[in-house]
N, C-alpha and C positions, 0 to 999 in steps of 0.2 A: 784165440778162437780157431777151431779146426774147421776146414772147409773141404773135407775129402769125401763127402757123400757122393756116391756114383750117380751121375745124371745121364749117362750114355755118351757116346762119342759126339764131339763137336765137329761135325763135318763141314760146317760153314767156314769156320776160321781156317781149317785145313785147306779147303777149296780156294779160299781167297789167297792164302799164302802160296799155294801151288800155281794158281792162275798168274801170279806175279813172277813166278820163277824163283821164289825165295826159299831158302832152306830153313829148317828150324833153328839152326845155328845163327843164321843171319838175323832172323827176327829176334832171337834171344839177345844178341849183341846190341841191337838197336834199342831195346827197351831195358837192358840191364839185368837180365836173368840168365839162367843157363838153358841149354837146348833141352835138357831133360824136363824142365818146367814147361816148356812149350809143348812137348810131347804129352805130358800129363793133362794139360788143358785140352788138347785135341782129342785125347781119349776119354775125356769127361771125368778124370780122376781127381782133379783139383779145379778150383775156381780162382781166377786172378784176384789179388788184393785190389782195393780201390785205386791205389797208386799205379799198380801194374796195368790195371784195366784202362786207366786214363792214357797211359803210354801206348798200349797196343791199339786203342781206338784212334789215337792221333797218327800212329804209323800207317794204319790201313785207311784212314780217312772215313771211318764208319762209326756208327753208334754201337753200344753194347748189344742191342737187340739185332742189329744188322749183322753182327759177327756171331750170333748164336749164344751170347752170354746172357742168359736169363736165369733168374732165380727160381722160376716156375718149373716144377717137375713135369707137369702136363699142361695141355691147353686149358683154356678157361679165362683167366685174367690176363690182361696184356701188361702186367707189371714187369718192368724191365729191371736190370741190374742197377746198382747205385749210380748216381750221377757221375759223369767222368770229368766234369769241369770244362767240357767243350761248349756248354751252353753259354750264350752271350758272346760279346765281342772282345772282352778284355782278356789279357794274358792271365792265366790261372796258375802259373808256375809257383810251386811252393817247395820249401825245403822240408824233407821228411826225416832227415837224419838216417835214412836207410842206406847201408853201404851197397856199393855196386850199382847204383841207379844213375846211369848217365843220361844225357839228353837225347832226344829223338830229333834227327835232322829232318826238316820238312822240305 
């Protein structure tokens, strides 16, 4: 499934990253993707997979909506991106079989 429809820049995730003094490379290494992927998310060219979205939300300690990852093109509905697995109190770690996806240290 292709998720490359342009949504406009994601200034929120970029601001959150910069506020913490993190580089795109640092964020990429923490969630198991490359820096180019982070750049594409910030520019609105790609949307994270559910697995990567869960990792980035855990890293930043925020929900998808708080990071500007919403599937909505414009205002109206408050429907957010898919669940990140952060809901509830149990550990939602799961094996996806995807190469290069390390763990996020908290």
